[in-house]
N, C-alpha and C positions, 0 to 999 in steps of 0.2 A: 504494500500500500504506500504510494508515493505521497509524502507530506504536501508537496506543491499541488498535487491533484485535488487534495481536500479543499485547499483554499480556492482553487479554480472552480470546484463544484459549487461551493457556497456563493462565490461571486456570480456564477451563472444564474442561480436561483434568485439572488437579490436583484440582479440586473434585468432578468427576463420574466421573473415570476413563475407561473405554473409551466412545468416542462415534463415531457415524457422521458422514460428511461432511455429510449432510443435517441431522442434529441440530445440528451446529455452525453450519451456514449459517443455519438458522432462528433460533438464539440470537443470532447476530451480525448478522442481517438483511442477508446478502449471498448471492451464489450459491454453490453447491457448488464451481464452478470456481475462484472467488476463494479459498475455503478451501483448496483443494488447492495453489494458488500460494503462499499464506501458509505452508503446511506445508513445501513445497519450500524456501522461503527460510529458515525456521527450522532445518531439517535441515542446510542448507549452512553455517549459522552455528555448527554444533556442538551444537545443542539436540536432545536425544534424542526427537524426535517421529517416530513411525513409522505406516505404514498397512499394513493387510492386506486381502486380497480374500476373497470368499466370503460365505456366509450369516452367519458369525460375524465378518466383517471389520469394519474401522473404523479409527479414529485413536486412538493412545494414546501416553503417555509411558513410556519404558522405565525411567526412574529412579524407582522407587516408594519409595525411601528418603528422598527430599528432605524430606518432611514426616513423618518417622517418628513414629508415635504414642508410641513409647517415649521420645521427646525432647520433643514438643510436646503440651500438653493440647488438648482440643477448642477451648477458648476462644482459646488462642494460635494454633492452626491457623487458626481463623476470622479472627483479626485479620491474620495474615500474608497470607491469600488476599485479604482485602478491600483491604489495602495494595497488593498486586500488581494487582488489578483497577482501582484508582483512581489508580495511580502516573502522574503527569504525565510526558510525554516530548516533547521538542522535535522529534525527527526519527526516521526509521526506523533510521538508523545507530546513534543513541544507544539506541534500544530494543533492537536486536540486541546491542549491547555489554553492556547490563544483563542481558538474559536469558542470554547466554553466560556471564557471570560467575556468575549464579545456579546454572547447571548445570555449572560447570567441574568436571571430574573428572580424576584421574590414573589410570594403569594400576593395577589393583586390588592388585598385589603388589609395587609399586615400593618399599615400605617396610614393614618388620615391626618391631614393638616388643614385646619380651618382658620382663616385669617380674620374673620369677622369677630366683633365683640359679642359678648353674651347679650341676647335680646335685640341685636341690630340686624339689618338686612344683609343678604349674602353678596352684595355687590363688591365688597372688599376682595373676595376671592376672584371675581371676574376682573377687577382692576389689576390684581397681582398677575393674573394670567396674561393680560394684555401687555403689561410692562415686561414680563418675562419673555414673551415672544419678541418684543422690540429689541431686547438685549441679544437674544439668540439669532434673530434674523438681521441684526445690525440695521435697524430702521430708526430714523430720527423720531423723537418723541416730543409732543407738546402737551402741557398740562397746566392747570391752575395750582399755585402753591401758596400756602399760608405760613410764612416764617414767624419766628418768635417776636421780633421787634418791628415788623413792617406789615404793610397791607398785602392782601392777596393779589397776586399778579400772575400773568401768563408767562411760562418759561418754555423755551425750546432748547433741547439738549441732544447730544449724541450719547445714548445710554451705554455704559461700559460694563457694570456688573451690579448684582444684587448682593447685599450683605445683611446677615442677621446678627445683631449685636444688642446685648442687654435688653432682651424681650421685645425687640422691635426690628422691622425690616427697613433697610435704607437702599436707595439707588445712588450709586456713584456715576456721575456723568460729566461730560464736557459741556459747559454752558455756552451757548452760541453768543449771547449778548456780552457776557463778562470775559469770554475767551480764556476760561480757566476751568479747572475741575471743581465741582461742587457736590456736596452730599445732601440728598433729599430724603426726609422721612416719609415713608409711603402713606402713613395715616394722615399726613397734611397735604397729600396730593389729591386732586379731583379732576374729573373730566379729561382723562388722558386719551390722546389719539396718536396714531402713527402717521408719519408724513413721508411721501415720496418713495423712491426706490432705495434698495439697500445701499448703504454707504461703505466706503473702503478705507476710511480713515483709521490709522493705527491709534488705539486708545491705551494709555498706561496710567490709570488713576493711582494716586498714592495709597498706601496702606491706611486703613482706618484704625489708627492707634489712639489710645486714650491721651497720650502726651500731646499729640497734634490737635486733638479736639479741644482740650482744655489746657491752654498754656499755663505754666506755673504762676504767672502774674494774676491769673483769674481763678486760681484754686483757693479753696478754704479747707484747712484741716479741721475736722470736727471729731469730737469724742462724745458718743451718745450711749445712753443706757436704756434698754427696752424691757418691758414687763414680760414675764414668762409666757403669758397667754398670747403674745404677739410673735412668738418664735417662727410661726409659719410665714408671716409677712417679712420678717427679717431675712429668712432664708431665701425668699423670693427676690429681695431687693439688693442683697449684698453677697459678695464673694465669701466663701467659707473661711478663707485665710484671714479675713478682716474681723471675724466674729470670735469673741471670747465668752465662754460660758462661765458664769459666776456661781459661787457656792449656793446662793439663795435662789438659783434658777433663772435670774435675769441674764440678759445678753448685752455685752458691751461691744461697740463698734468704733474703731478708729480708722478713718480713711479720708481721702481728699474728694471734695465735691466742687462742681461749678459754683463760683461765688456770685450768685444772682438771686433774683426773686424766686426762681425755681426752687432753690434750696429751702427757703422759708416755707413755701407751699408744700414741698415734699415732706418736711418734718411735721407740719400740721396734719398731714394725712394720717398720722399715727395717733392723733387725738391726745388724750391724757396718758397714753401708754409709753411715752418717751420722755426722758429727762436729758437736757443738754448739759453735759459736764464741761465742755469747752468748745469754742471760745466764748467769752462773755458777750462779745458783740453779736454773735449769732443768737444767743439766748434773748438779748434785748430786742432784736429784730422780730423774732417769733412772738415775744410777749406783746409788742406793739401791734403786730398784725392780728393776733388773737383778740386783743382789746377792741380793735377797730371792727372786727367781725361781731363781737358781742354788742357793741354800740349800735351797729346797723340792724341787728336782729331786734334789739329792744325798741328802737325807733319804729321799725316796721310793726311790731306788736302794738305800740301805743297808738299808731295812726290807722290800724286796721279797723274796719267797721265792726261794731258790736254784733254778736250773733243774735238773731231774733229769738225772743223767748219761745220755748216749746209749749204749744197749747196743752193745757191739762184737761183730761177727761173729767166730766162732771161726776161727782160722787153719787152713785145710785142709791145709797142708803137713805132712809127717811130722816 
């Protein structure tokens, strides 16, 4: 069994689709019996090659999504097939390993990822799929974006890659207006559309490192203590290496945060379950914000219209 023939056989099935054993034998210049032996060997290695009998029978690959046209252009598909056809291989065993890896699949439902929030519509998944296709197909992308300190505006970018970091998805892309790489959080993107034909620009976005996201000048070192019943939230929000378990069951965290209003709001999300041990300035900021919230709630309660009295049923007794 020639290793190169195995690659040629798989190439033919990917390129031509459904083939008879006779057609494959003619293309490979071997007998139909040899083709059938090769098919049996490929099937035993986990490669989805199947045969059917009858007038419409033949040989085919069941995995028709391997070279999905939604992912690969015609030119890319041609290059991949050519590489497969001409791939050198030293032994039959090595050929089987490479082909098995090419077709390696998991059970279809072993993992599900939903990007939508609890209780929200499922358009977040559709938006992610559109952005993913734009990255894979190398199509320009236009979308509305809401940054932290500016108004919502339309952006047009060359999408480079999707990154999952700290419980959120981000798109790294070359911004056409700013002529530089920018990082966009997907939850702040809306109304995405793809534009024009595939582009051929080389994209090399920088690594999404914590140091580059939050320069030292804008970092705040904080020391926080959390109540034991909030351990689940602390584990969601912080790296385990930053958490110290105290003898009384509380959890202490020392780490660097972005020094902005976001930090105050983040700490307030823990309610009364967090104590700020340091720095004093952060404790004062959180106290001022909490007091402002209390004042706003009290004013709203004082100006709210009084509830109408509930009518009482007449007493039926004489």
